[in-house]
C-alpha positions as CSV (number, residue, x, y, z in Angstrom):
1,M,-64.4,-21.2,4.2
2,N,-63.1,-21.3,7.8
3,P,-59.9,-23.4,7.5
4,F,-60.5,-24.7,11.1
5,A,-63.9,-25.9,10.7
6,T,-65.7,-27.9,7.9
7,E,-69.3,-27.0,7.0
8,D,-70.5,-30.0,9.0
9,R,-68.3,-28.9,12.1
10,V,-69.9,-25.4,12.0
11,R,-73.4,-26.8,11.9
12,F,-72.6,-29.1,14.8
13,L,-71.1,-26.1,16.8
14,H,-74.3,-24.0,16.0
15,A,-76.5,-26.9,17.2
16,R,-74.5,-27.3,20.5
17,R,-74.8,-23.5,21.1
18,D,-78.5,-23.7,20.6
19,L,-78.6,-26.7,23.0
20,K,-76.7,-24.9,25.7
21,M,-78.9,-21.8,25.6
22,A,-82.0,-24.0,25.8
23,R,-80.9,-25.5,29.0
24,S,-82.0,-22.6,31.3
25,A,-83.2,-18.9,31.1
26,H,-79.9,-18.0,32.6
27,A,-77.8,-19.7,30.0
28,Y,-80.0,-18.1,27.2
29,V,-79.2,-14.7,28.7
30,R,-75.5,-15.6,28.8
31,G,-75.4,-16.7,25.2
32,N,-77.6,-14.0,23.8
33,T,-75.6,-10.8,23.8
34,A,-76.6,-9.6,20.5
35,S,-80.3,-9.6,21.2
36,F,-79.6,-7.9,24.5
37,Y,-78.2,-4.8,22.8
38,D,-80.9,-4.8,20.1
39,W,-83.6,-4.7,22.9
40,L,-81.5,-2.4,25.0
41,S,-81.4,0.1,22.0
42,E,-85.2,-0.1,21.8
43,L,-85.9,1.0,25.4
44,D,-82.7,3.3,25.7
45,A,-84.6,6.6,25.3
46,S,-87.7,5.6,27.4
47,A,-85.8,4.0,30.3
48,G,-83.7,7.2,30.6
49,I,-80.3,5.3,30.6
50,P,-77.6,8.0,31.2
51,S,-74.5,8.4,29.0
52,G,-71.6,7.5,31.5
53,P,-68.0,8.5,30.8
54,P,-66.7,6.8,27.8
55,I,-64.4,3.9,29.2
56,W,-63.4,0.4,28.4
57,I,-66.4,-1.7,29.4
58,C,-66.7,-5.5,29.4
59,G,-69.6,-5.5,26.9
60,D,-70.9,-8.8,28.1
61,C,-70.9,-8.4,31.9
62,H,-73.0,-11.4,33.2
63,V,-72.1,-13.4,36.3
64,G,-70.2,-16.2,34.4
65,N,-67.7,-13.8,32.9
66,L,-66.4,-12.9,36.4
67,G,-64.2,-15.1,38.4
68,P,-60.6,-15.5,39.9
69,L,-57.7,-14.8,37.7
70,A,-54.0,-15.4,38.4
71,G,-51.6,-12.5,38.1
72,P,-48.0,-12.8,36.8
73,D,-46.8,-12.4,40.5
74,G,-48.8,-15.4,41.6
75,T,-51.6,-13.4,43.3
76,V,-55.3,-14.2,42.5
77,A,-57.9,-11.5,42.2
78,I,-61.6,-11.7,41.3
79,Q,-61.8,-9.7,38.0
80,I,-63.6,-9.7,34.6
81,R,-62.4,-12.9,32.7
82,D,-64.0,-12.6,29.3
83,L,-63.5,-9.6,27.2
84,D,-64.6,-10.9,23.7
85,Q,-67.1,-8.0,23.5
86,T,-65.0,-5.3,25.1
87,V,-65.4,-1.6,23.8
88,I,-64.9,1.9,24.9
89,G,-68.7,2.5,25.8
90,N,-71.1,3.2,28.4
91,P,-70.5,1.8,31.8
92,A,-74.2,1.8,32.4
93,H,-74.4,-1.1,29.9
94,D,-72.2,-3.3,32.0
95,L,-74.5,-2.5,35.1
96,I,-77.6,-3.4,33.1
97,R,-76.1,-6.7,31.8
98,L,-74.9,-7.7,35.3
99,S,-78.3,-6.8,36.9
100,L,-80.2,-8.9,34.3
101,S,-77.9,-11.9,34.8
102,L,-78.4,-11.7,38.6
103,A,-82.1,-11.3,38.2
104,T,-82.3,-14.2,36.0
105,A,-80.2,-16.4,38.3
106,A,-82.5,-15.3,41.2
107,R,-85.6,-16.4,39.3
108,G,-84.0,-19.6,38.5
109,S,-83.5,-20.1,42.2
110,A,-87.4,-19.6,42.7
111,L,-86.6,-16.3,44.7
112,P,-89.4,-13.9,45.0
113,G,-89.3,-10.6,43.0
114,I,-88.7,-8.7,46.1
115,V,-85.3,-10.3,46.4
116,T,-84.5,-9.1,42.8
117,A,-85.3,-5.6,43.9
118,R,-83.2,-5.9,47.0
119,M,-80.4,-7.3,44.8
120,I,-80.3,-4.4,42.5
121,E,-80.1,-2.1,45.6
122,Q,-77.2,-4.0,46.9
123,M,-75.6,-4.2,43.5
124,V,-75.6,-0.4,43.3
125,C,-74.1,-0.1,46.8
126,G,-71.2,-2.4,45.8
127,Y,-70.7,-0.6,42.5
128,E,-70.6,2.8,44.1
129,A,-68.2,1.5,46.8
130,A,-65.5,1.3,44.2
131,F,-65.8,5.0,43.4
132,V,-65.7,6.6,46.8
133,S,-62.8,7.7,48.8
134,G,-62.0,9.2,52.3
135,D,-64.8,9.2,54.9
136,E,-67.3,7.6,52.4
137,E,-65.3,4.5,52.4
138,D,-66.4,3.8,55.9
139,E,-70.0,3.9,54.7
140,L,-69.7,2.0,51.5
141,S,-68.0,-1.4,51.1
142,P,-67.9,-4.5,48.8
143,G,-69.6,-6.3,51.7
144,D,-68.6,-9.8,52.8
145,E,-67.6,-12.2,50.2
146,P,-70.2,-14.5,49.0
147,D,-70.0,-18.2,49.4
148,V,-70.0,-18.7,45.7
149,V,-67.0,-16.4,45.3
150,R,-65.2,-17.6,48.5
151,T,-65.4,-21.3,47.3
152,V,-64.2,-20.6,43.8
153,R,-61.3,-18.5,45.2
154,K,-60.3,-21.2,47.5
155,R,-60.2,-23.7,44.8
156,A,-58.3,-21.3,42.6
157,L,-55.6,-20.8,45.4
158,N,-55.0,-24.5,45.6
159,R,-54.8,-25.3,42.0
160,K,-51.5,-26.5,40.1
161,W,-50.7,-27.5,36.6
162,R,-51.8,-31.1,37.1
163,H,-55.3,-29.8,38.1
164,L,-55.5,-27.7,34.9
165,A,-54.2,-30.5,32.7
166,S,-56.5,-33.2,34.2
167,E,-59.6,-30.9,33.9
168,R,-58.9,-29.5,30.3
169,L,-56.9,-32.3,28.7
170,E,-58.0,-35.4,30.8
171,D,-54.4,-36.3,31.3
172,V,-51.2,-34.6,32.7
173,K,-48.9,-35.9,29.8
174,P,-47.9,-33.2,27.2
175,S,-50.5,-34.2,24.7
176,I,-54.1,-33.2,23.8
177,P,-56.5,-36.3,23.5
178,L,-58.7,-36.0,20.5
179,G,-62.4,-36.8,21.1
180,K,-65.4,-34.9,22.2
181,R,-63.8,-31.6,23.1
182,F,-60.7,-31.6,20.9
183,W,-60.7,-32.1,17.2
184,P,-57.8,-32.7,14.9
185,L,-56.0,-30.0,12.9
186,T,-54.4,-30.3,9.5
187,D,-50.6,-30.2,9.2
188,D,-50.9,-26.7,7.6
189,Q,-52.9,-25.5,10.5
190,K,-50.3,-26.9,12.8
191,D,-47.5,-25.2,10.9
192,A,-49.3,-21.9,11.1
193,L,-49.6,-22.2,14.8
194,R,-45.9,-23.1,15.2
195,S,-45.2,-19.9,13.4
196,L,-47.6,-17.9,15.5
197,I,-46.3,-19.3,18.9
198,T,-42.7,-18.4,18.1
199,E,-43.4,-14.8,16.9
200,P,-41.5,-12.6,19.3
201,D,-44.5,-10.9,21.0
202,V,-46.2,-14.2,21.6
203,S,-43.0,-15.9,22.9
204,R,-42.3,-13.1,25.1
205,M,-45.7,-13.1,26.7
206,I,-45.4,-16.9,27.5
207,L,-41.8,-16.4,28.7
208,S,-42.8,-13.4,30.9
209,L,-44.8,-15.8,33.2
210,D,-41.9,-18.2,33.4
211,E,-41.0,-18.7,37.0
212,I,-37.4,-20.0,35.9
213,R,-35.5,-17.1,34.4
214,G,-33.0,-17.8,31.7
215,E,-32.5,-18.5,28.1
216,R,-35.6,-20.7,27.5
217,V,-37.0,-21.4,24.2
218,V,-40.8,-21.8,23.4
219,S,-41.9,-24.5,21.0
220,M,-45.3,-26.1,20.3
221,V,-45.8,-29.8,21.3
222,D,-49.3,-30.4,20.4
223,A,-52.6,-28.5,19.4
224,A,-56.2,-29.2,18.6
225,Y,-59.4,-27.3,17.7
226,W,-61.3,-26.7,21.1
227,M,-65.0,-27.0,21.4
228,K,-65.7,-24.6,24.1
229,G,-67.9,-21.6,25.0
230,C,-71.4,-20.8,24.1
231,S,-71.9,-17.7,22.1
232,S,-68.7,-18.1,20.4
233,L,-69.3,-21.7,19.3
234,G,-68.4,-21.6,15.5
235,L,-65.5,-19.3,15.8
236,L,-61.8,-20.3,15.8
237,R,-60.8,-21.7,19.2
238,I,-57.6,-23.6,19.6
239,A,-55.8,-25.2,22.6
240,A,-52.0,-25.7,22.3
241,I,-49.4,-27.2,24.7
242,V,-46.0,-25.5,24.5
243,A,-42.8,-26.3,25.9
244,L,-40.3,-23.9,27.6
245,D,-37.0,-25.4,27.1
246,D,-33.3,-24.4,27.9
247,G,-31.7,-27.7,27.0
248,K,-31.4,-28.8,30.6
249,S,-35.1,-28.7,31.8
250,R,-38.5,-28.5,30.2
251,D,-41.9,-27.1,31.5
252,Y,-45.1,-26.9,29.7
253,A,-47.9,-24.3,29.4
254,L,-51.5,-24.5,28.1
255,I,-52.2,-21.8,25.5
256,D,-55.7,-20.6,24.5
257,I,-56.0,-19.1,21.0
258,K,-59.3,-17.6,20.2
259,E,-60.7,-15.8,17.2
260,A,-61.7,-12.2,17.7
261,V,-64.5,-10.7,15.9
262,D,-66.2,-7.3,15.8
263,S,-68.1,-6.6,19.1
264,V,-71.9,-6.3,19.1
265,A,-71.7,-3.9,22.1
266,P,-72.2,-0.3,21.0
267,H,-69.1,2.0,21.4
268,S,-68.9,5.7,22.2
269,R,-69.2,7.8,19.1
270,D,-65.8,9.5,19.5
271,A,-64.0,6.3,20.7
272,S,-60.7,5.6,19.2
273,L,-60.9,1.8,19.0
274,P,-58.4,-0.4,17.5
275,D,-59.3,-1.6,14.0
276,D,-57.9,-5.1,14.7
277,P,-60.5,-7.2,16.9
278,G,-57.6,-9.1,18.5
279,T,-55.9,-5.9,19.6
280,R,-59.2,-4.5,20.9
281,V,-59.7,-7.4,23.1
282,Q,-56.0,-7.0,24.4
283,S,-56.5,-3.4,25.0
284,G,-59.8,-3.9,27.0
285,A,-58.2,-6.6,29.1
286,S,-55.4,-4.3,30.0
287,A,-57.8,-1.6,31.1
288,L,-60.3,-3.7,32.9
289,S,-58.6,-6.9,34.1
290,P,-54.9,-6.4,34.7
291,H,-54.2,-10.0,35.8
292,L,-55.6,-11.1,32.4
293,G,-54.2,-8.2,30.1
294,R,-50.7,-8.8,31.2
295,R,-50.7,-12.4,30.0
296,M,-52.5,-11.8,26.6
297,V,-51.3,-10.8,23.3
298,A,-53.0,-10.3,19.9
299,G,-52.1,-11.9,16.5
300,H,-53.2,-13.3,13.2
301,L,-53.6,-16.9,12.3
302,M,-54.3,-17.9,8.6
303,G,-56.2,-14.6,8.1
304,H,-58.0,-14.6,11.3
305,S,-57.7,-12.0,14.1
306,V,-56.9,-13.8,17.3
307,F,-55.9,-13.1,20.9
308,I,-53.6,-15.6,22.7
309,R,-53.2,-16.1,26.4
310,E,-51.6,-18.6,28.6
311,L,-54.3,-20.5,30.8
312,M,-53.5,-20.5,34.5
313,P,-54.7,-23.3,36.9
314,Q,-56.3,-20.4,38.9
315,D,-58.5,-19.2,36.3
316,L,-62.0,-20.2,37.1
317,K,-65.4,-18.8,36.6
318,I,-68.3,-18.2,39.0
319,E,-71.0,-20.7,38.5
320,V,-74.4,-19.9,39.9
321,E,-76.7,-22.7,40.2
322,Q,-78.9,-21.9,43.2
323,F,-79.0,-18.8,45.2
324,T,-80.4,-18.4,48.8
325,R,-81.9,-14.9,49.5
326,K,-78.9,-14.1,51.8
327,E,-76.3,-15.2,49.2
328,A,-78.3,-13.5,46.4
329,L,-77.8,-10.2,48.2
330,K,-74.2,-10.7,49.0
331,A,-73.2,-11.8,45.4
332,A,-74.9,-8.9,43.9
333,R,-73.0,-6.3,46.1
334,Y,-69.7,-8.0,45.8
335,L,-69.8,-8.7,42.0
336,A,-70.8,-5.1,41.2
337,F,-67.9,-3.8,43.3
338,V,-65.6,-6.0,41.2
339,V,-67.1,-4.4,37.9
340,G,-66.8,-0.9,39.7
341,E,-63.2,-1.5,40.4
342,A,-62.7,-2.2,36.7
343,H,-64.5,0.9,35.7
344,A,-63.0,3.3,38.4
345,R,-59.3,2.6,37.8
346,Q,-59.8,4.1,34.4
347,L,-61.1,7.5,35.7
348,D,-59.6,10.4,37.5
349,E,-60.9,11.6,40.8
350,G,-63.3,14.2,39.2
351,S,-64.7,11.9,36.6
352,R,-65.4,9.3,39.3
353,R,-67.2,11.9,41.3
354,A,-69.3,12.9,38.4
355,W,-70.3,9.6,37.3
356,L,-71.3,8.8,41.0
357,K,-73.3,11.9,41.2
358,T,-75.2,10.7,38.2
359,L,-76.0,7.4,39.6
360,R,-77.2,9.0,42.7
361,D,-79.3,11.7,41.0
362,T,-81.3,9.2,39.3
363,R,-82.4,7.1,42.4
364,S,-86.0,6.1,42.5
365,S,-88.2,7.5,45.2
366,D,-89.3,3.9,46.2
367,L,-86.0,1.9,45.4
368,D,-82.7,2.7,46.7
369,A,-81.2,2.3,43.1
370,P,-81.3,4.4,39.8
371,S,-84.8,4.1,38.3
372,W,-83.4,3.6,34.7
373,L,-81.5,0.4,36.1
374,W,-84.7,-1.0,37.5
375,R,-86.7,-0.2,34.4
376,A,-84.3,-1.7,32.0
377,T,-83.7,-4.9,34.1
378,V,-87.6,-5.6,34.3
379,D,-88.1,-4.9,30.6
380,L,-85.1,-7.0,29.5
381,A,-86.0,-9.7,31.8
382,G,-89.4,-10.1,30.2
383,R,-87.9,-9.8,26.6
384,H,-85.5,-12.5,27.5
385,E,-87.9,-14.7,29.1
386,A,-90.1,-14.7,26.0
387,G,-87.1,-15.1,23.8
388,Y,-85.9,-18.1,25.8
389,L,-89.3,-19.8,25.5
390,D,-89.4,-19.1,21.7
391,H,-85.9,-20.5,21.2
392,C,-86.8,-23.7,23.3
393,R,-89.9,-24.0,21.0
394,R,-87.7,-23.7,17.8
395,Y,-85.3,-26.0,19.2
396,A,-87.8,-28.7,20.0
397,L,-89.2,-28.4,16.5
398,R,-85.8,-28.9,14.9
399,Q,-85.2,-32.0,17.2
400,D,-88.5,-33.4,16.1
401,C,-87.6,-33.0,12.5
402,V,-84.1,-34.5,13.1
403,E,-85.9,-37.6,14.7
404,A,-88.4,-37.9,12.0
405,K,-85.7,-38.0,9.4
406,A,-83.9,-40.6,11.3
407,A,-86.9,-42.8,11.8
């Protein structure tokens, strides 16, 4: 049995996940990574999806997993912010996942299908811009920063610890208020956490972000089970407040400890992946999102593989509620450039050019984008729409049963 969640707690978390996925088709797409790859494998051959260079990919590259991240030097960059599913795999899979996410968001904004087609064209332009050099850089660019990105970046740059504490903890005092989002841990669990946080690698990671240099000691102040996320609900997730103390002054940091499990994303056949899931996530983060990878470390907690990172006030996700036509096209181009940068930094010049040639050689005659990307997006959008409606039907039936029992 999971030492951090009773059977009742697990059932509650799964019910919460199902509710979140029932709220919108886009939420269903974000929370249903396993089905995405099941369906993708069924159409892989017929859609003609190419085998790109084996590199670290996000594995769950939807819009909500991109956003501003703070670097150790205080800079903020838009990068991939969730690497739970990262593997050494086919970069085409990240492109398809992002395309599906953008297409679903466009449909949720009641934009016509022609906008989806133009979004995919803009997405490819933005992605390719990350791979070109020399004269081609003048022709291709990430485009203007969309409002949805500019707004969240501006928020990130102005945020301090008090904003993080009030948002995550409902208070700026160094304690975690138990309630709807935070649940109690046993004494044994807290003891295990104290041991984990004071392990040399973990303490070193926390202290590496300390603005005050000197002999500071890390200790745990408080911790609680954290109900957060969607597809990961039911797995171990803990928030911990740690103190950085030198005997004269004390500062605090908020630490996120998250269980790492095997990825559902397919990996390249010859890929040499770490056996430990937490180490896999850390390695993928270092390759794809340097701002995140530099403040993440893998570990083990009471038999669970976990990864630990310090949460920064600037860490935010991009929320897409409503798109205008203009903003949809700008967002598609810009966010694809972010993903392209994450992929391109892993490749040498020759490999970048080879992958770029593959993308251009598979362009459709009637769409300025690879034909396989369009076919995969259309097919998966249809499957996810049907899956979403069936999910809502099953969720409604379960709710009827619960209400009938309560009557």
